[in-house]
C-alpha positions in Angstrom: -34.0 3.2 18.6 -32.8 0.0 17.0 -34.4 1.0 13.7 -32.8 4.4 13.8 -29.3 2.9 14.4 -29.8 0.4 11.5 -30.9 3.2 9.1 -27.9 5.4 10.0 -25.6 2.4 9.4 -27.2 1.7 6.1 -27.0 5.3 5.0 -23.3 5.4 5.8 -22.7 2.3 3.7 -24.7 3.9 0.9 -22.5 7.0 1.0 -19.3 5.0 1.1 -20.4 3.0 -2.0 -21.4 6.2 -3.8 -18.0 7.9 -3.1 -16.1 4.7 -4.2 -18.1 4.5 -7.4 -17.6 8.2 -8.3 -13.8 8.1 -7.8 -13.5 4.8 -9.7 -15.6 6.2 -12.6 -13.5 9.4 -12.7 -10.2 7.6 -12.8 -9.1 9.0 -9.4 -9.7 12.0 -7.1 -10.0 13.1 -3.5 -13.5 13.3 -1.9 -14.4 16.8 -0.9 -18.0 16.4 0.2 -21.3 14.5 -0.3 -24.9 15.8 -0.4 -28.3 14.2 -0.9 -30.5 15.4 -3.8 -33.5 14.3 -5.8 -33.6 14.2 -9.6 -36.9 13.3 -11.3 -38.2 11.8 -8.1 -35.1 9.6 -7.6 -32.8 10.0 -4.6 -29.1 10.6 -5.6 -25.9 11.4 -3.9 -23.9 14.3 -5.3 -20.2 13.5 -4.6 -17.9 16.5 -4.9 -14.2 15.6 -5.4 -10.9 17.2 -6.5 -9.1 15.7 -9.5 -5.9 17.5 -10.3 -6.7 21.2 -10.7 -10.5 20.7 -11.0 -13.4 20.5 -8.7 -15.9 18.0 -10.0 -19.3 16.6 -9.0 -20.6 13.1 -9.7 -24.3 12.1 -9.4 -24.7 8.6 -8.1 -28.0 6.7 -7.9 -28.6 6.0 -4.2 -30.5 2.8 -4.9 -28.2 1.1 -7.5 -24.8 2.8 -6.9 -24.6 3.6 -10.6 -22.8 6.8 -11.6 -25.2 8.9 -13.7 -23.0 11.9 -14.5 -19.7 13.6 -13.8 -19.4 17.4 -14.4 -17.0 20.2 -13.7 -18.2 22.4 -10.8 -16.9 25.8 -10.2 -13.4 27.3 -10.8 -10.2 25.2 -10.8 -8.6 24.7 -7.4 -5.2 25.9 -6.6 -2.4 23.4 -7.6 0.1 22.9 -4.8 1.6 19.6 -5.8 5.1 19.6 -7.3 5.8 17.3 -10.2 9.3 18.2 -11.3 11.5 15.1 -11.6 14.7 15.4 -9.5 17.7 14.7 -11.8 19.9 13.0 -9.1 19.5 9.2 -9.5 22.0 6.7 -8.1 21.9 3.0 -8.9 23.5 -0.3 -7.8 23.2 -3.8 -9.1 22.5 -6.6 -6.6 23.3 -9.5 -8.9 20.2 -11.4 -7.9 16.9 -10.9 -9.7 14.1 -10.2 -9.8 13.7 -8.0 -6.7 10.6 -9.2 -4.8 10.5 -6.5 -2.1 12.4 -3.6 -0.5 12.0 -2.4 3.1 13.9 0.2 5.1 16.0 -1.1 8.1 14.9 -0.1 11.6 18.4 0.7 12.9 19.7 2.6 9.9 17.2 4.8 8.0 19.6 5.0 5.0 19.7 1.2 4.7 17.2 -1.3 3.3 16.6 -5.0 3.0 16.0 -6.5 -0.4 14.1 -9.7 -1.2 16.0 -11.8 -3.8 15.7 -15.1 -5.5 18.4 -16.5 -3.2 17.8 -14.7 0.1 18.0 -11.2 1.6 20.3 -8.4 0.4 21.3 -5.2 2.2 21.9 -1.9 0.5 22.8 1.5 2.0 22.9 5.0 0.7 25.8 7.2 1.8 27.6 10.3 0.7 31.3 10.5 -0.1 32.1 12.9 -2.9 28.6 12.3 -4.2 25.7 10.1 -3.2 26.4 6.3 -3.7 24.1 3.4 -3.3 26.1 0.4 -2.1 25.3 -3.3 -1.9 26.7 -4.1 1.6 25.8 -7.8 1.8 23.7 -10.6 0.5 22.6 -13.4 2.8 21.5 -16.7 1.1 18.9 -18.7 3.0 18.7 -22.1 1.2 14.9 -21.6 0.9 12.9 -20.8 -2.2 13.0 -17.1 -3.5 12.2 -14.5 -0.9 8.9 -12.7 -1.6 8.0 -10.2 1.1 9.8 -8.5 3.9 9.0 -6.7 7.2 11.9 -5.0 9.1 12.0 -5.2 12.9 14.5 -4.1 15.5 17.5 -6.3 15.2 16.8 -7.7 11.8 14.1 -8.6 9.2 11.2 -11.1 8.8 10.4 -12.6 5.4 8.3 -15.1 3.5 9.3 -17.3 0.7 7.8 -18.8 -2.4 7.7 -22.3 -0.9 5.6 -21.2 2.2 8.4 -20.5 4.7 8.5 -17.6 7.1 11.8 -16.7 8.9 13.6 -14.1 10.9 17.2 -13.0 10.2 19.3 -10.8 12.3 21.4 -7.8 11.0 24.4 -10.0 10.5 22.5 -12.4 8.3 22.1 -15.2 10.9 18.8 -17.2 10.7 17.0 -16.8 14.1 14.1 -19.1 13.4 12.0 -20.4 10.5 8.6 -22.0 10.2 6.4 -23.4 7.5 3.1 -21.7 6.8 -0.2 -23.6 6.3 -0.4 -22.4 2.6 0.9 -19.7 0.2 1.7 -16.3 1.7 1.0 -13.0 0.1 2.1 -10.3 2.6 3.9 -9.9 5.9 3.9 -7.0 8.4 5.0 -6.4 11.9 3.4 -4.2 14.6 4.9 -1.0 15.9 6.7 -2.8 18.7 8.2 -5.5 16.5 6.8 -8.2 18.7 3.9 -9.5 16.6 3.9 -10.4 12.9 0.9 -10.8 10.6 1.1 -13.0 7.5 -1.7 -13.0 4.9 -2.1 -16.4 3.4 -4.7 -18.3 1.4 -5.8 -20.0 4.6 -6.2 -16.8 6.6 -4.1 -14.2 8.4 -1.6 -15.9 10.6 -0.3 -14.0 13.6 3.1 -15.1 15.0 5.4 -14.0 17.8 8.2 -12.1 15.9 10.8 -13.1 18.5 10.2 -16.9 18.4 8.0 -17.7 15.4 5.4 -19.2 17.7 1.9 -19.0 16.3 -0.4 -16.7 18.3 -3.6 -16.9 16.2 -5.3 -17.5 12.9 -8.0 -15.2 11.4 -10.2 -17.4 9.2 -10.9 -16.7 5.5 -8.5 -16.3 2.6 -6.3 -13.2 3.1 -4.6 -11.3 0.4 -3.0 -8.6 2.5 -2.9 -7.5 6.1 -1.5 -4.8 8.4 -1.6 -3.6 12.0 -3.3 -0.3 13.0 -1.5 2.1 15.4 -3.7 1.0 18.3 -2.7 -2.7 17.8 -5.8 -3.6 15.8 -5.6 -5.4 12.5 -6.9 -4.9 9.0 -7.2 -7.8 6.6 -8.2 -7.7 2.9 -9.6 -10.8 1.2 -9.1 -11.7 -2.5 -12.5 -10.4 -3.4 -11.9 -7.0 -2.0 -13.6 -7.4 1.4 -11.9 -5.4 4.1 -12.2 -6.3 7.8 -10.9 -4.1 10.7 -10.6 -5.7 14.2 -9.6 -4.6 17.6 -6.3 -5.8 19.2 -8.4 -8.5 20.9 -9.9 -9.7 17.6 -13.4 -8.3 17.8 -14.8 -6.9 14.5 -14.7 -3.2 14.4 -15.7 -2.4 10.8 -16.2 -4.1 7.5 -16.1 -2.8 3.9 -16.8 -4.5 0.6 -14.7 -2.4 -1.8 -15.0 -5.0 -4.5 -11.6 -4.8 -6.1 -8.7 -7.3 -5.9 -6.0 -6.1 -3.5 -2.2 -6.5 -4.2 -0.8 -4.7 -1.2 -2.1 -3.0 2.0 -0.4 -0.8 4.6 -1.5 1.7 7.3 -0.1 5.3 7.4 -1.3 8.0 9.8 -4.3 5.9 10.8 -5.4 5.6 7.1 -5.5 2.3 5.2 -4.0 2.3 1.8 -4.9 -0.5 -0.6 -3.1 -1.0 -4.0 -4.7 -3.3 -6.5 -7.4 -3.4 -9.2 -8.6 0.1 -10.0 -5.6 1.9 -8.5 -4.4 2.9 -5.1 -7.1 3.8 -2.5 -6.9 5.7 0.7 -9.6 4.4 3.2 -10.7 6.0 6.4 -11.9 3.5 9.0 -15.6 3.7 9.5 -16.1 5.9 6.4 -14.7 4.3 3.3 -12.6 5.4 0.3 -11.7 9.1 0.5 -9.1 9.2 -2.3 -8.0 7.2 -5.3 -5.0 7.3 -7.6 -5.1 5.6 -10.9 -2.6 5.3 -13.9 -3.6 5.8 -17.5 -3.9 2.5 -19.4 -3.1 0.5 -16.3 -5.9 -1.5 -14.7 -3.9 -2.4 -11.5 -1.5 -0.6 -9.2 0.9 -3.2 -7.7 2.6 -1.1 -5.0 2.8 2.5 -3.8 4.2 5.0 -1.3 3.0 8.3 0.0 5.7 10.8 0.9 6.2 14.6 1.0 2.9 15.5 -0.7 3.4 13.0 -3.5 2.2 9.5 -4.3 4.3 7.1 -6.3 2.8 4.0 -7.8 4.2 0.9 -9.5 2.0 -0.7 -12.2 2.4 -3.9 -14.2 6.1 -4.2 -13.4 6.7 -1.8 -16.2 6.1 1.8 -15.0 6.6 4.1 -12.0 4.2 7.1 -11.9 3.9 10.2 -9.7 0.7 11.7 -8.4 -0.3 14.6 -6.1 -1.5 13.5 -2.7 -3.8 16.4 -1.8 -5.5 16.7 -5.2 -5.0 13.2 -6.6 -3.7 14.8 -9.8 -1.6 12.7 -12.2 1.9 14.0 -12.8 3.2 11.5 -15.3 5.6 8.6 -15.6 9.1 8.6 -14.2 10.8 7.3 -17.4 14.2 6.7 -15.8 12.8 3.8 -13.7 12.5 0.9 -16.1 10.7 -2.3 -15.0 10.1 -1.4 -11.4 9.1 -4.2 -9.1 8.9 -2.7 -5.6 9.4 0.6 -3.9 10.0 2.1 -0.5 11.3 5.2 1.2 14.7 5.5 3.0 16.3 8.6 4.6 19.7 10.1 3.9 21.1 13.6 4.1 18.0 14.6 6.2 15.6 14.0 3.4 13.6 11.1 2.1 14.7 9.1 -1.0 12.6 6.9 -3.1 14.2 3.5 -3.4 13.2 1.3 -6.3 13.9 -2.4 -6.9 13.9 -3.5 -10.5 13.1 -6.8 -12.1 16.6 -7.2 -13.5 18.2 -6.9 -10.0 19.1 -3.2 -10.1 18.2 -0.7 -7.4 17.7 3.0 -8.0 17.3 5.9 -5.5 16.3 9.5 -6.0 15.6 12.2 -3.4 11.9 13.2 -3.1 
């Protein structure tokens, strides 16, 4: 029985590696199915995937993980993604640059916090005669530039370039601050706003979001981390290793996806990792099920998934749009110059894409 369980686990790992390799080699796509076949006495995995309007099949060597071929298979699939660029774009200038991060506020879905070189800004989208993006406030901290943000009920949590982590209330008052053991890369809060997880070079540090008290440290360098809906955690290391744990800290699943991660978040129980090779959607226990890449860009720095579309920021110079269901590439949004960070806010009963630029501007357009 032990041998059977081991063999099943190894086969699942092989399949996950084959799918990841096929989607990487194809430059993106969404996995549709996998079957085992034999070619010239060699066992291979045939990975079917959708890429834009085409159904394709990649043949992957089961022993080495090498992609042997990628061919079109059958008729084009129906295209349901919309790619038309909405002409309504509103902008505001914060006056502090570059923008390090943007995150929607918990209390007001039309407002967002902005990480700046001097502190935390607040912007809000509202409608008078037309839509207007307003800079409502800017709260200096006295620390080094703010890098990453995590909104919580009653305020926002943030990390800085000099290793500080702090909490600020909605009025801009500092609630607490603490020095991290080493450089931080990401910060995220759980669904209750009680726990916060900070990915650092020394590991993933968990804190009490209300007091800043340290609750735990997950060993090993961490590049990005996030909470799962059930309270578990997922932590990505700088070499692309992904570890998923339970709320109690027990290891639930591991994956070696082999590519450097820039950002990580969890949406509808799926893990999204932006970094080298594009943006990947990962199903826990299975592996990569979709990948979005950008022509001539090796890395995706940030992304959002909303209303059947995927938006990605690459190299601090371009914002691109893709289809979610088919992983089709829909082109560059030329209006958004030098994007640094993106998020989604809600106004007028519809989502808006909010973009922070390197020169301190912010732009919003409905999705």
